[in-house]
N, C-alpha and C positions, 0 to 999 in steps of 0.2 A: 505493498498499498503506501508506503514512503517511496519507493523509488517511482510507483505510478506517478504519485503526486510531482515528485522532482520533475519528472519527462512531459507533463502535461501540456500540450499544445507545441512539441515539438516532433521532428521527425528523425528517424535513424538512417545514418549513413554508410558507406562502405568502411568495414572493419579496418585499423591498421595495426602495425606490428610494433609502432612508438609514438611516445608523444612528448611535444617540447615545453619542457618541466617552465622557463621560466613566463610563457605565459597562464601557467596556471597559476590563479588567485587565490585558494584553497582548496580543499579535498575533504570526502567525507565519509565514514562508512556506514553503507545499510546493512546491517546485522544478518550474519548467514547469508549474504546475497551478493554485493558488491562494493566497490570504490566509486566514487564519483568524484570527480575533477571540473572543476569550473573554472574556464578557460574565458569566461567574459560571454562573447556570442555562441560558443559551441561548449557544451557538457560532454566530458568525456566519461562513459561507464566500462570498468572492466568488471569482467566477473570471472575471479581467479579461475585457473582449470584443477587445482585441489587446495584444499583449506580454507575453501568460503567458511565453513562451519566456525573457524576460527574466527571470523571478522565478527568485531564486538564495537560500539560506538563508547564504550568508555575506556577502550584499551588507546595507546599512543600507538602511531605506525612509524617505525623504522627504516628507511630508506635509504640507501649508498648508492649514491649515483656514481658513475665512472664517467660521465659526462654530463651533456644537459639535457638528454632525453632516457625517459624510463620507458623500459621495453617489457614485450612480451616474455621476454626469458627471466625477467630478474625476479627477486624474490623479496617480501618484504617480512620484517620480524613484527610480532606484535607483543607491546609491553603494557603491564599492568599499570594504569596510570597513576595508582597510589604508593605501590608498593615497585614499581619499576622492575617486577620480576618478570622472564618470558612468561607468553602466554601460546605461544604458536608462530606459526608463519604461514605466508600464504605464496603460493605460485602464478602470476600474472595471467590473463590469458590475452586475448587482443583486445583491445580499444576501439567502443564504439562510438561515432560521434553524433551527438546530436543536437540537430539547429533547429531556430523557432520554423514552426510549416509556415510558406508564405502563402497570404491570404489574396485569392484571386479580386480584382476588380471590377466591378462589374461599370462599361463606361455608358 
């Protein structure tokens, strides 16, 4: 339900392997489902290939970038927000872009 609300009025585009992180304004965890990356006009949704059950919005994502991109071959460690202990990891999948649906104007 949370993800559906975030994507309301948006249309999915072609999935890609990597996203350019300097454009990402913030990220959000959807429990047991996905990670949402907000890049302004585009929202990128990543549904992990494994470890989605480790996604908890009470946890903190720890990402180690080797460049300016986050890619589907990367993994993310999950840490408990209060105790900072390891709580799992996720293997990322493809990133699906969602943009606002274009509204047809009657002339």
